[in-house]
PDBQT receptor file of N, H, CA, C and O in Angstrom, charges set to zero:
ATOM      1  N   MET A   1      18.587 -29.664 -40.399  1.00  0.00    +0.000 N 
ATOM      2  CA  MET A   1      18.306 -29.660 -39.007  1.00  0.00    +0.000 C 
ATOM      3  C   MET A   1      17.403 -30.802 -38.538  1.00  0.00    +0.000 C 
ATOM      4  O   MET A   1      17.566 -31.226 -37.394  1.00  0.00    +0.000 OA
ATOM      5  N   LYS A   2      16.471 -31.332 -39.322  1.00  0.00    +0.000 N 
ATOM      6  H   LYS A   2      16.339 -30.987 -40.252  1.00  0.00    +0.000 HD
ATOM      7  CA  LYS A   2      15.595 -32.513 -39.061  1.00  0.00    +0.000 C 
ATOM      8  C   LYS A   2      16.583 -33.689 -38.854  1.00  0.00    +0.000 C 
ATOM      9  O   LYS A   2      16.440 -34.489 -37.930  1.00  0.00    +0.000 OA
ATOM     10  N   SER A   3      17.633 -33.761 -39.793  1.00  0.00    +0.000 N 
ATOM     11  H   SER A   3      17.749 -33.111 -40.544  1.00  0.00    +0.000 HD
ATOM     12  CA  SER A   3      18.366 -35.036 -39.675  1.00  0.00    +0.000 C 
ATOM     13  C   SER A   3      19.126 -34.984 -38.384  1.00  0.00    +0.000 C 
ATOM     14  O   SER A   3      19.301 -36.084 -37.860  1.00  0.00    +0.000 OA
ATOM     15  N   LEU A   4      19.603 -33.965 -37.775  1.00  0.00    +0.000 N 
ATOM     16  H   LEU A   4      19.461 -33.071 -38.201  1.00  0.00    +0.000 HD
ATOM     17  CA  LEU A   4      20.220 -33.861 -36.573  1.00  0.00    +0.000 C 
ATOM     18  C   LEU A   4      19.386 -34.243 -35.464  1.00  0.00    +0.000 C 
ATOM     19  O   LEU A   4      19.801 -34.984 -34.572  1.00  0.00    +0.000 OA
ATOM     20  N   ALA A   5      18.122 -33.721 -35.489  1.00  0.00    +0.000 N 
ATOM     21  H   ALA A   5      17.785 -33.119 -36.213  1.00  0.00    +0.000 HD
ATOM     22  CA  ALA A   5      17.216 -34.246 -34.403  1.00  0.00    +0.000 C 
ATOM     23  C   ALA A   5      16.999 -35.699 -34.470  1.00  0.00    +0.000 C 
ATOM     24  O   ALA A   5      16.873 -36.393 -33.461  1.00  0.00    +0.000 OA
ATOM     25  N   ARG A   6      16.954 -36.176 -35.744  1.00  0.00    +0.000 N 
ATOM     26  H   ARG A   6      17.056 -35.612 -36.563  1.00  0.00    +0.000 HD
ATOM     27  CA  ARG A   6      16.632 -37.585 -35.826  1.00  0.00    +0.000 C 
ATOM     28  C   ARG A   6      17.856 -38.313 -35.323  1.00  0.00    +0.000 C 
ATOM     29  O   ARG A   6      17.636 -39.330 -34.665  1.00  0.00    +0.000 OA
ATOM     30  N   VAL A   7      19.190 -37.932 -35.542  1.00  0.00    +0.000 N 
ATOM     31  H   VAL A   7      19.368 -37.106 -36.077  1.00  0.00    +0.000 HD
ATOM     32  CA  VAL A   7      20.283 -38.576 -34.884  1.00  0.00    +0.000 C 
ATOM     33  C   VAL A   7      20.260 -38.475 -33.371  1.00  0.00    +0.000 C 
ATOM     34  O   VAL A   7      20.598 -39.464 -32.721  1.00  0.00    +0.000 OA
ATOM     35  N   PHE A   8      19.894 -37.373 -32.767  1.00  0.00    +0.000 N 
ATOM     36  H   PHE A   8      19.620 -36.570 -33.295  1.00  0.00    +0.000 HD
ATOM     37  CA  PHE A   8      19.753 -37.386 -31.378  1.00  0.00    +0.000 C 
ATOM     38  C   PHE A   8      18.645 -38.306 -30.886  1.00  0.00    +0.000 C 
ATOM     39  O   PHE A   8      18.822 -38.934 -29.843  1.00  0.00    +0.000 OA
ATOM     40  N   GLY A   9      17.624 -38.410 -31.509  1.00  0.00    +0.000 N 
ATOM     41  H   GLY A   9      17.481 -37.900 -32.357  1.00  0.00    +0.000 HD
ATOM     42  CA  GLY A   9      16.482 -39.296 -31.171  1.00  0.00    +0.000 C 
ATOM     43  C   GLY A   9      17.098 -40.645 -31.176  1.00  0.00    +0.000 C 
ATOM     44  O   GLY A   9      16.986 -41.354 -30.175  1.00  0.00    +0.000 OA
ATOM     45  N   TYR A  10      17.690 -41.023 -32.145  1.00  0.00    +0.000 N 
ATOM     46  H   TYR A  10      17.781 -40.447 -32.958  1.00  0.00    +0.000 HD
ATOM     47  CA  TYR A  10      18.413 -42.398 -32.219  1.00  0.00    +0.000 C 
ATOM     48  C   TYR A  10      19.297 -42.660 -31.027  1.00  0.00    +0.000 C 
ATOM     49  O   TYR A  10      19.272 -43.743 -30.442  1.00  0.00    +0.000 OA
ATOM     50  N   LEU A  11      20.103 -41.632 -30.660  1.00  0.00    +0.000 N 
ATOM     51  H   LEU A  11      20.123 -40.753 -31.135  1.00  0.00    +0.000 HD
ATOM     52  CA  LEU A  11      21.180 -41.793 -29.650  1.00  0.00    +0.000 C 
ATOM     53  C   LEU A  11      20.412 -41.979 -28.331  1.00  0.00    +0.000 C 
ATOM     54  O   LEU A  11      20.811 -42.808 -27.515  1.00  0.00    +0.000 OA
ATOM     55  N   SER A  12      19.267 -41.193 -28.089  1.00  0.00    +0.000 N 
ATOM     56  H   SER A  12      18.943 -40.519 -28.753  1.00  0.00    +0.000 HD
ATOM     57  CA  SER A  12      18.620 -41.313 -26.846  1.00  0.00    +0.000 C 
ATOM     58  C   SER A  12      17.919 -42.597 -26.652  1.00  0.00    +0.000 C 
ATOM     59  O   SER A  12      17.847 -43.107 -25.534  1.00  0.00    +0.000 OA
ATOM     60  N   ASP A  13      17.363 -43.173 -27.773  1.00  0.00    +0.000 N 
ATOM     61  H   ASP A  13      17.420 -42.759 -28.681  1.00  0.00    +0.000 HD
ATOM     62  CA  ASP A  13      16.834 -44.641 -27.776  1.00  0.00    +0.000 C 
ATOM     63  C   ASP A  13      17.862 -45.572 -27.571  1.00  0.00    +0.000 C 
ATOM     64  O   ASP A  13      17.614 -46.589 -26.922  1.00  0.00    +0.000 OA
ATOM     65  N   PHE A  14      19.121 -45.347 -28.087  1.00  0.00    +0.000 N 
ATOM     66  H   PHE A  14      19.322 -44.521 -28.614  1.00  0.00    +0.000 HD
ATOM     67  CA  PHE A  14      20.093 -46.279 -27.872  1.00  0.00    +0.000 C 
ATOM     68  C   PHE A  14      20.527 -46.288 -26.471  1.00  0.00    +0.000 C 
ATOM     69  O   PHE A  14      20.783 -47.336 -25.877  1.00  0.00    +0.000 OA
ATOM     70  N   ALA A  15      20.618 -45.024 -25.894  1.00  0.00    +0.000 N 
ATOM     71  H   ALA A  15      20.410 -44.173 -26.376  1.00  0.00    +0.000 HD
ATOM     72  CA  ALA A  15      21.001 -44.917 -24.414  1.00  0.00    +0.000 C 
ATOM     73  C   ALA A  15      19.977 -45.699 -23.450  1.00  0.00    +0.000 C 
ATOM     74  O   ALA A  15      20.310 -46.410 -22.501  1.00  0.00    +0.000 OA
ATOM     75  N   LYS A  16      18.654 -45.427 -23.882  1.00  0.00    +0.000 N 
ATOM     76  H   LYS A  16      18.383 -44.851 -24.653  1.00  0.00    +0.000 HD
ATOM     77  CA  LYS A  16      17.643 -46.135 -22.996  1.00  0.00    +0.000 C 
ATOM     78  C   LYS A  16      17.791 -47.742 -23.026  1.00  0.00    +0.000 C 
ATOM     79  O   LYS A  16      17.622 -48.476 -22.052  1.00  0.00    +0.000 OA
ATOM     80  N   LEU A  17      18.126 -48.132 -24.284  1.00  0.00    +0.000 N 
ATOM     81  H   LEU A  17      18.263 -47.535 -25.075  1.00  0.00    +0.000 HD
ATOM     82  CA  LEU A  17      18.365 -49.750 -24.499  1.00  0.00    +0.000 C 
ATOM     83  C   LEU A  17      19.493 -50.050 -23.630  1.00  0.00    +0.000 C 
ATOM     84  O   LEU A  17      19.410 -50.933 -22.777  1.00  0.00    +0.000 OA
ATOM     85  N   ALA A  18      20.560 -49.342 -23.810  1.00  0.00    +0.000 N 
ATOM     86  H   ALA A  18      20.627 -48.625 -24.503  1.00  0.00    +0.000 HD
ATOM     87  CA  ALA A  18      21.815 -49.780 -22.989  1.00  0.00    +0.000 C 
ATOM     88  C   ALA A  18      21.566 -49.662 -21.539  1.00  0.00    +0.000 C 
ATOM     89  O   ALA A  18      22.104 -50.500 -20.815  1.00  0.00    +0.000 OA
ATOM     90  N   ALA A  19      20.818 -48.731 -20.999  1.00  0.00    +0.000 N 
ATOM     91  H   ALA A  19      20.381 -48.050 -21.587  1.00  0.00    +0.000 HD
ATOM     92  CA  ALA A  19      20.467 -48.742 -19.694  1.00  0.00    +0.000 C 
ATOM     93  C   ALA A  19      19.767 -49.907 -19.142  1.00  0.00    +0.000 C 
ATOM     94  O   ALA A  19      20.089 -50.491 -18.107  1.00  0.00    +0.000 OA
ATOM     95  N   ASN A  20      18.744 -50.213 -19.948  1.00  0.00    +0.000 N 
ATOM     96  H   ASN A  20      18.483 -49.739 -20.788  1.00  0.00    +0.000 HD
ATOM     97  CA  ASN A  20      17.753 -51.452 -19.741  1.00  0.00    +0.000 C 
ATOM     98  C   ASN A  20      18.612 -52.681 -19.731  1.00  0.00    +0.000 C 
ATOM     99  O   ASN A  20      18.481 -53.567 -18.887  1.00  0.00    +0.000 OA
ATOM    100  N   ALA A  21      19.489 -52.704 -20.692  1.00  0.00    +0.000 N 
ATOM    101  H   ALA A  21      19.596 -51.985 -21.378  1.00  0.00    +0.000 HD
ATOM    102  CA  ALA A  21      20.363 -54.037 -20.667  1.00  0.00    +0.000 C 
ATOM    103  C   ALA A  21      21.240 -54.137 -19.505  1.00  0.00    +0.000 C 
ATOM    104  O   ALA A  21      21.447 -55.229 -18.975  1.00  0.00    +0.000 OA
ATOM    105  N   ALA A  22      21.798 -52.986 -19.056  1.00  0.00    +0.000 N 
ATOM    106  H   ALA A  22      21.629 -52.100 -19.486  1.00  0.00    +0.000 HD
ATOM    107  CA  ALA A  22      22.628 -53.001 -17.782  1.00  0.00    +0.000 C 
ATOM    108  C   ALA A  22      21.902 -53.445 -16.622  1.00  0.00    +0.000 C 
ATOM    109  O   ALA A  22      22.379 -54.202 -15.776  1.00  0.00    +0.000 OA
ATOM    110  N   ASN A  23      20.678 -52.937 -16.593  1.00  0.00    +0.000 N 
ATOM    111  H   ASN A  23      20.290 -52.322 -17.279  1.00  0.00    +0.000 HD
ATOM    112  CA  ASN A  23      19.771 -53.272 -15.439  1.00  0.00    +0.000 C 
ATOM    113  C   ASN A  23      19.500 -54.609 -15.442  1.00  0.00    +0.000 C 
ATOM    114  O   ASN A  23      19.548 -55.217 -14.372  1.00  0.00    +0.000 OA
ATOM    115  N   ILE A  24      19.181 -55.261 -16.610  1.00  0.00    +0.000 N 
ATOM    116  H   ILE A  24      19.143 -54.767 -17.478  1.00  0.00    +0.000 HD
ATOM    117  CA  ILE A  24      18.760 -56.680 -16.700  1.00  0.00    +0.000 C 
ATOM    118  C   ILE A  24      20.018 -57.590 -16.287  1.00  0.00    +0.000 C 
ATOM    119  O   ILE A  24      19.836 -58.603 -15.610  1.00  0.00    +0.000 OA
ATOM    120  N   LEU A  25      21.255 -57.217 -16.696  1.00  0.00    +0.000 N 
ATOM    121  H   LEU A  25      21.403 -56.395 -17.246  1.00  0.00    +0.000 HD
ATOM    122  CA  LEU A  25      22.436 -57.924 -16.437  1.00  0.00    +0.000 C 
ATOM    123  C   LEU A  25      22.734 -57.838 -14.936  1.00  0.00    +0.000 C 
ATOM    124  O   LEU A  25      23.153 -58.829 -14.339  1.00  0.00    +0.000 OA
ATOM    125  N   LYS A  26      22.523 -56.655 -14.311  1.00  0.00    +0.000 N 
ATOM    126  H   LYS A  26      22.183 -55.849 -14.796  1.00  0.00    +0.000 HD
ATOM    127  CA  LYS A  26      22.856 -56.477 -12.957  1.00  0.00    +0.000 C 
ATOM    128  C   LYS A  26      21.774 -57.364 -12.195  1.00  0.00    +0.000 C 
ATOM    129  O   LYS A  26      22.139 -58.007 -11.210  1.00  0.00    +0.000 OA
ATOM    130  N   ARG A  27      20.555 -57.409 -12.594  1.00  0.00    +0.000 N 
ATOM    131  H   ARG A  27      20.259 -56.887 -13.394  1.00  0.00    +0.000 HD
ATOM    132  CA  ARG A  27      19.567 -58.331 -11.864  1.00  0.00    +0.000 C 
ATOM    133  C   ARG A  27      19.896 -59.717 -12.108  1.00  0.00    +0.000 C 
ATOM    134  O   ARG A  27      19.592 -60.477 -11.189  1.00  0.00    +0.000 OA
ATOM    135  N   MET A  28      20.453 -60.238 -13.141  1.00  0.00    +0.000 N 
ATOM    136  H   MET A  28      20.699 -59.620 -13.888  1.00  0.00    +0.000 HD
ATOM    137  CA  MET A  28      20.793 -61.570 -13.609  1.00  0.00    +0.000 C 
ATOM    138  C   MET A  28      21.895 -61.928 -12.671  1.00  0.00    +0.000 C 
ATOM    139  O   MET A  28      21.814 -62.971 -12.023  1.00  0.00    +0.000 OA
ATOM    140  N   SER A  29      22.960 -61.100 -12.551  1.00  0.00    +0.000 N 
ATOM    141  H   SER A  29      23.026 -60.252 -13.077  1.00  0.00    +0.000 HD
ATOM    142  CA  SER A  29      24.068 -61.462 -11.728  1.00  0.00    +0.000 C 
ATOM    143  C   SER A  29      23.681 -61.736 -10.342  1.00  0.00    +0.000 C 
ATOM    144  O   SER A  29      24.013 -62.742  -9.715  1.00  0.00    +0.000 OA
ATOM    145  N   ILE A  30      22.947 -60.762  -9.899  1.00  0.00    +0.000 N 
ATOM    146  H   ILE A  30      22.677 -59.945 -10.409  1.00  0.00    +0.000 HD
ATOM    147  CA  ILE A  30      22.478 -60.782  -8.426  1.00  0.00    +0.000 C 
ATOM    148  C   ILE A  30      21.720 -62.282  -8.221  1.00  0.00    +0.000 C 
ATOM    149  O   ILE A  30      22.008 -63.020  -7.279  1.00  0.00    +0.000 OA
ATOM    150  N   THR A  31      20.896 -62.557  -9.054  1.00  0.00    +0.000 N 
ATOM    151  H   THR A  31      20.662 -61.957  -9.819  1.00  0.00    +0.000 HD
ATOM    152  CA  THR A  31      20.083 -63.797  -8.990  1.00  0.00    +0.000 C 
ATOM    153  C   THR A  31      20.964 -65.013  -9.026  1.00  0.00    +0.000 C 
ATOM    154  O   THR A  31      20.766 -65.946  -8.248  1.00  0.00    +0.000 OA
ATOM    155  N   VAL A  32      21.958 -65.023  -9.938  1.00  0.00    +0.000 N 
ATOM    156  H   VAL A  32      22.119 -64.265 -10.570  1.00  0.00    +0.000 HD
ATOM    157  CA  VAL A  32      22.938 -66.116 -10.027  1.00  0.00    +0.000 C 
ATOM    158  C   VAL A  32      23.702 -66.221  -8.718  1.00  0.00    +0.000 C 
ATOM    159  O   VAL A  32      23.764 -67.283  -8.098  1.00  0.00    +0.000 OA
ATOM    160  N   PHE A  33      24.296 -65.074  -8.302  1.00  0.00    +0.000 N 
ATOM    161  H   PHE A  33      24.246 -64.212  -8.806  1.00  0.00    +0.000 HD
ATOM    162  CA  PHE A  33      24.957 -65.159  -6.954  1.00  0.00    +0.000 C 
ATOM    163  C   PHE A  33      24.199 -65.679  -5.865  1.00  0.00    +0.000 C 
ATOM    164  O   PHE A  33      24.678 -66.524  -5.108  1.00  0.00    +0.000 OA
ATOM    165  N   ASN A  34      22.975 -65.198  -5.732  1.00  0.00    +0.000 N 
ATOM    166  H   ASN A  34      22.587 -64.511  -6.346  1.00  0.00    +0.000 HD
ATOM    167  CA  ASN A  34      21.974 -65.794  -4.669  1.00  0.00    +0.000 C 
ATOM    168  C   ASN A  34      21.807 -67.234  -4.734  1.00  0.00    +0.000 C 
ATOM    169  O   ASN A  34      21.816 -67.962  -3.741  1.00  0.00    +0.000 OA
ATOM    170  N   THR A  35      21.638 -67.665  -6.056  1.00  0.00    +0.000 N 
ATOM    171  H   THR A  35      21.631 -67.073  -6.862  1.00  0.00    +0.000 HD
ATOM    172  CA  THR A  35      21.378 -69.154  -6.198  1.00  0.00    +0.000 C 
ATOM    173  C   THR A  35      22.420 -69.906  -5.714  1.00  0.00    +0.000 C 
ATOM    174  O   THR A  35      22.217 -70.834  -4.931  1.00  0.00    +0.000 OA
ATOM    175  N   ILE A  36      23.882 -69.498  -6.228  1.00  0.00    +0.000 N 
ATOM    176  H   ILE A  36      24.047 -68.744  -6.864  1.00  0.00    +0.000 HD
ATOM    177  CA  ILE A  36      25.091 -70.200  -5.871  1.00  0.00    +0.000 C 
ATOM    178  C   ILE A  36      25.218 -70.262  -4.478  1.00  0.00    +0.000 C 
ATOM    179  O   ILE A  36      25.508 -71.306  -3.893  1.00  0.00    +0.000 OA
ATOM    180  N   PHE A  37      24.995 -69.094  -3.870  1.00  0.00    +0.000 N 
ATOM    181  H   PHE A  37      24.759 -68.246  -4.345  1.00  0.00    +0.000 HD
ATOM    182  CA  PHE A  37      25.198 -68.910  -2.369  1.00  0.00    +0.000 C 
ATOM    183  C   PHE A  37      24.327 -69.841  -1.722  1.00  0.00    +0.000 C 
ATOM    184  O   PHE A  37      24.803 -70.645  -0.920  1.00  0.00    +0.000 OA
ATOM    185  N   PHE A  38      22.984 -69.821  -2.004  1.00  0.00    +0.000 N 
ATOM    186  H   PHE A  38      22.598 -69.168  -2.655  1.00  0.00    +0.000 HD
ATOM    187  CA  PHE A  38      21.848 -70.649  -1.403  1.00  0.00    +0.000 C 
ATOM    188  C   PHE A  38      22.364 -72.071  -1.425  1.00  0.00    +0.000 C 
ATOM    189  O   PHE A  38      22.504 -72.705  -0.380  1.00  0.00    +0.000 OA
ATOM    190  N   ILE A  39      22.667 -72.603  -2.690  1.00  0.00    +0.000 N 
ATOM    191  H   ILE A  39      22.553 -72.088  -3.540  1.00  0.00    +0.000 HD
ATOM    192  CA  ILE A  39      23.103 -73.902  -2.958  1.00  0.00    +0.000 C 
ATOM    193  C   ILE A  39      24.275 -74.360  -2.094  1.00  0.00    +0.000 C 
ATOM    194  O   ILE A  39      24.249 -75.450  -1.522  1.00  0.00    +0.000 OA
ATOM    195  N   SER A  40      25.348 -73.476  -2.003  1.00  0.00    +0.000 N 
ATOM    196  H   SER A  40      25.369 -72.591  -2.468  1.00  0.00    +0.000 HD
ATOM    197  CA  SER A  40      26.458 -73.733  -1.138  1.00  0.00    +0.000 C 
ATOM    198  C   SER A  40      26.210 -73.868   0.195  1.00  0.00    +0.000 C 
ATOM    199  O   SER A  40      26.790 -74.730   0.856  1.00  0.00    +0.000 OA
ATOM    200  N   TYR A  41      25.170 -72.885   0.811  1.00  0.00    +0.000 N 
ATOM    201  H   TYR A  41      24.699 -72.185   0.274  1.00  0.00    +0.000 HD
ATOM    202  CA  TYR A  41      24.848 -72.794   1.930  1.00  0.00    +0.000 C 
ATOM    203  C   TYR A  41      24.177 -74.173   2.514  1.00  0.00    +0.000 C 
ATOM    204  O   TYR A  41      24.343 -74.606   3.655  1.00  0.00    +0.000 OA
ATOM    205  N   GLN A  42      23.466 -74.704   1.586  1.00  0.00    +0.000 N 
ATOM    206  H   GLN A  42      23.331 -74.353   0.659  1.00  0.00    +0.000 HD
ATOM    207  CA  GLN A  42      22.705 -75.964   2.108  1.00  0.00    +0.000 C 
ATOM    208  C   GLN A  42      23.526 -77.364   1.610  1.00  0.00    +0.000 C 
ATOM    209  O   GLN A  42      23.051 -78.484   1.803  1.00  0.00    +0.000 OA
ATOM    210  N   SER A  43      24.593 -77.173   1.063  1.00  0.00    +0.000 N 
ATOM    211  H   SER A  43      24.978 -76.264   0.906  1.00  0.00    +0.000 HD
ATOM    212  CA  SER A  43      25.305 -78.287   0.584  1.00  0.00    +0.000 C 
ATOM    213  C   SER A  43      25.939 -79.123   1.742  1.00  0.00    +0.000 C 
ATOM    214  O   SER A  43      26.418 -78.608   2.753  1.00  0.00    +0.000 OA
ATOM    215  N   ALA A  44      25.893 -80.482   1.488  1.00  0.00    +0.000 N 
ATOM    216  H   ALA A  44      25.504 -80.899   0.667  1.00  0.00    +0.000 HD
ATOM    217  CA  ALA A  44      26.656 -81.319   2.575  1.00  0.00    +0.000 C 
ATOM    218  C   ALA A  44      27.897 -81.438   2.364  1.00  0.00    +0.000 C 
ATOM    219  O   ALA A  44      28.544 -81.990   3.254  1.00  0.00    +0.000 OA
ATOM    220  N   ASP A  45      28.564 -81.000   1.226  1.00  0.00    +0.000 N 
ATOM    221  H   ASP A  45      28.038 -80.551   0.503  1.00  0.00    +0.000 HD
ATOM    222  CA  ASP A  45      29.977 -81.037   1.008  1.00  0.00    +0.000 C 
ATOM    223  C   ASP A  45      30.586 -79.854   1.983  1.00  0.00    +0.000 C 
ATOM    224  O   ASP A  45      30.213 -78.684   1.890  1.00  0.00    +0.000 OA
ATOM    225  N   PRO A  46      31.563 -80.304   2.921  1.00  0.00    +0.000 N 
ATOM    226  CA  PRO A  46      32.085 -79.373   3.769  1.00  0.00    +0.000 C 
ATOM    227  C   PRO A  46      33.004 -78.363   3.173  1.00  0.00    +0.000 C 
ATOM    228  O   PRO A  46      33.362 -77.390   3.837  1.00  0.00    +0.000 OA
ATOM    229  N   VAL A  47      33.424 -78.565   1.873  1.00  0.00    +0.000 N 
ATOM    230  H   VAL A  47      33.133 -79.355   1.334  1.00  0.00    +0.000 HD
ATOM    231  CA  VAL A  47      34.074 -77.380   1.250  1.00  0.00    +0.000 C 
ATOM    232  C   VAL A  47      33.161 -76.412   0.831  1.00  0.00    +0.000 C 
ATOM    233  O   VAL A  47      33.513 -75.236   0.922  1.00  0.00    +0.000 OA
ATOM    234  N   LEU A  48      31.932 -76.710   0.338  1.00  0.00    +0.000 N 
ATOM    235  H   LEU A  48      31.647 -77.665   0.264  1.00  0.00    +0.000 HD
ATOM    236  CA  LEU A  48      30.949 -75.648  -0.098  1.00  0.00    +0.000 C 
ATOM    237  C   LEU A  48      30.128 -75.139   1.194  1.00  0.00    +0.000 C 
ATOM    238  O   LEU A  48      29.631 -74.014   1.155  1.00  0.00    +0.000 OA
ATOM    239  N   ARG A  49      29.998 -75.845   2.190  1.00  0.00    +0.000 N 
ATOM    240  H   ARG A  49      30.402 -76.759   2.222  1.00  0.00    +0.000 HD
ATOM    241  CA  ARG A  49      29.208 -75.377   3.287  1.00  0.00    +0.000 C 
ATOM    242  C   ARG A  49      29.809 -74.345   3.972  1.00  0.00    +0.000 C 
ATOM    243  O   ARG A  49      31.036 -74.248   3.999  1.00  0.00    +0.000 OA
ATOM    244  N   VAL A  50      28.924 -73.392   4.652  1.00  0.00    +0.000 N 
ATOM    245  H   VAL A  50      27.927 -73.470   4.631  1.00  0.00    +0.000 HD
ATOM    246  CA  VAL A  50      29.480 -72.304   5.318  1.00  0.00    +0.000 C 
ATOM    247  C   VAL A  50      30.052 -72.759   6.689  1.00  0.00    +0.000 C 
ATOM    248  O   VAL A  50      29.346 -73.407   7.462  1.00  0.00    +0.000 OA
ATOM    249  N   PRO A  51      31.369 -72.410   6.999  1.00  0.00    +0.000 N 
ATOM    250  CA  PRO A  51      31.964 -72.902   8.171  1.00  0.00    +0.000 C 
ATOM    251  C   PRO A  51      31.127 -72.690   9.626  1.00  0.00    +0.000 C 
ATOM    252  O   PRO A  51      30.522 -71.642   9.854  1.00  0.00    +0.000 OA
ATOM    253  N   GLY A  52      31.157 -73.492  10.304  1.00  0.00    +0.000 N 
ATOM    254  H   GLY A  52      31.649 -74.343  10.119  1.00  0.00    +0.000 HD
ATOM    255  CA  GLY A  52      30.463 -73.268  11.570  1.00  0.00    +0.000 C 
ATOM    256  C   GLY A  52      28.903 -73.668  11.516  1.00  0.00    +0.000 C 
ATOM    257  O   GLY A  52      28.199 -73.560  12.521  1.00  0.00    +0.000 OA
ATOM    258  N   GLN A  53      28.433 -74.110  10.358  1.00  0.00    +0.000 N 
ATOM    259  H   GLN A  53      29.005 -74.198   9.542  1.00  0.00    +0.000 HD
ATOM    260  CA  GLN A  53      27.037 -74.421  10.262  1.00  0.00    +0.000 C 
ATOM    261  C   GLN A  53      26.834 -75.832  10.174  1.00  0.00    +0.000 C 
ATOM    262  O   GLN A  53      27.235 -76.367   9.141  1.00  0.00    +0.000 OA
ATOM    263  N   PRO A  54      26.235 -76.619  11.138  1.00  0.00    +0.000 N 
ATOM    264  CA  PRO A  54      26.021 -77.961  10.949  1.00  0.00    +0.000 C 
ATOM    265  C   PRO A  54      24.960 -78.223   9.662  1.00  0.00    +0.000 C 
ATOM    266  O   PRO A  54      24.134 -77.356   9.376  1.00  0.00    +0.000 OA
ATOM    267  N   PHE A  55      25.035 -79.288   9.028  1.00  0.00    +0.000 N 
ATOM    268  H   PHE A  55      25.706 -79.993   9.261  1.00  0.00    +0.000 HD
ATOM    269  CA  PHE A  55      24.206 -79.507   7.827  1.00  0.00    +0.000 C 
ATOM    270  C   PHE A  55      22.786 -79.466   8.010  1.00  0.00    +0.000 C 
ATOM    271  O   PHE A  55      22.022 -79.002   7.165  1.00  0.00    +0.000 OA
ATOM    272  N   GLU A  56      22.341 -80.065   9.376  1.00  0.00    +0.000 N 
ATOM    273  H   GLU A  56      22.962 -80.442  10.063  1.00  0.00    +0.000 HD
ATOM    274  CA  GLU A  56      20.995 -80.157   9.675  1.00  0.00    +0.000 C 
ATOM    275  C   GLU A  56      20.438 -78.739   9.753  1.00  0.00    +0.000 C 
ATOM    276  O   GLU A  56      19.312 -78.559   9.290  1.00  0.00    +0.000 OA
ATOM    277  N   ASN A  57      21.060 -77.774  10.255  1.00  0.00    +0.000 N 
ATOM    278  H   ASN A  57      21.975 -77.921  10.631  1.00  0.00    +0.000 HD
ATOM    279  CA  ASN A  57      20.661 -76.423  10.537  1.00  0.00    +0.000 C 
ATOM    280  C   ASN A  57      20.737 -75.446   9.308  1.00  0.00    +0.000 C 
ATOM    281  O   ASN A  57      20.269 -74.309   9.365  1.00  0.00    +0.000 OA
ATOM    282  N   ALA A  58      21.367 -75.968   8.173  1.00  0.00    +0.000 N 
ATOM    283  H   ALA A  58      21.747 -76.892   8.127  1.00  0.00    +0.000 HD
ATOM    284  CA  ALA A  58      21.501 -75.067   7.045  1.00  0.00    +0.000 C 
ATOM    285  C   ALA A  58      20.173 -74.698   6.511  1.00  0.00    +0.000 C 
ATOM    286  O   ALA A  58      20.043 -73.564   6.050  1.00  0.00    +0.000 OA
ATOM    287  N   GLN A  59      19.189 -75.500   6.517  1.00  0.00    +0.000 N 
ATOM    288  H   GLN A  59      19.295 -76.421   6.892  1.00  0.00    +0.000 HD
ATOM    289  CA  GLN A  59      18.006 -75.216   5.932  1.00  0.00    +0.000 C 
ATOM    290  C   GLN A  59      17.236 -73.993   6.665  1.00  0.00    +0.000 C 
ATOM    291  O   GLN A  59      16.663 -73.070   6.086  1.00  0.00    +0.000 OA
ATOM    292  N   ILE A  60      17.348 -74.193   8.111  1.00  0.00    +0.000 N 
ATOM    293  H   ILE A  60      17.813 -74.943   8.582  1.00  0.00    +0.000 HD
ATOM    294  CA  ILE A  60      16.674 -73.311   8.970  1.00  0.00    +0.000 C 
ATOM    295  C   ILE A  60      17.494 -71.903   8.881  1.00  0.00    +0.000 C 
ATOM    296  O   ILE A  60      16.892 -70.834   8.781  1.00  0.00    +0.000 OA
ATOM    297  N   ASN A  61      18.797 -71.981   8.922  1.00  0.00    +0.000 N 
ATOM    298  H   ASN A  61      19.287 -72.849   9.003  1.00  0.00    +0.000 HD
ATOM    299  CA  ASN A  61      19.573 -70.589   8.929  1.00  0.00    +0.000 C 
ATOM    300  C   ASN A  61      19.884 -70.132   7.560  1.00  0.00    +0.000 C 
ATOM    301  O   ASN A  61      20.689 -69.208   7.448  1.00  0.00    +0.000 OA
ATOM    302  N   ALA A  62      19.389 -70.622   6.567  1.00  0.00    +0.000 N 
ATOM    303  H   ALA A  62      18.735 -71.373   6.657  1.00  0.00    +0.000 HD
ATOM    304  CA  ALA A  62      19.541 -70.192   5.175  1.00  0.00    +0.000 C 
ATOM    305  C   ALA A  62      18.951 -68.756   4.975  1.00  0.00    +0.000 C 
ATOM    306  O   ALA A  62      17.821 -68.479   5.377  1.00  0.00    +0.000 OA
ATOM    307  N   PRO A  63      19.796 -67.813   4.308  1.00  0.00    +0.000 N 
ATOM    308  CA  PRO A  63      19.054 -66.416   4.197  1.00  0.00    +0.000 C 
ATOM    309  C   PRO A  63      17.831 -66.498   3.217  1.00  0.00    +0.000 C 
ATOM    310  O   PRO A  63      17.817 -67.302   2.285  1.00  0.00    +0.000 OA
ATOM    311  N   LEU A  64      16.995 -65.787   3.427  1.00  0.00    +0.000 N 
ATOM    312  H   LEU A  64      17.006 -65.134   4.184  1.00  0.00    +0.000 HD
ATOM    313  CA  LEU A  64      15.759 -65.834   2.727  1.00  0.00    +0.000 C 
ATOM    314  C   LEU A  64      16.037 -64.733   1.353  1.00  0.00    +0.000 C 
ATOM    315  O   LEU A  64      15.145 -64.539   0.528  1.00  0.00    +0.000 OA
TER     316      LEU A  64
């Protein structure tokens, strides 16, 4: 019976670790997306720049 409890303890620990890893990955992906979006928003390259925004105003209108 003790070994069964130990196995369930390991499983719950593993579930907590998996949840933490998923949370960290989610935060990292959001940060990477925001960074890429911010860089492309400010870029002088017309391909990367958001349409309709002159480059001079990109700094002012960039999302916080």
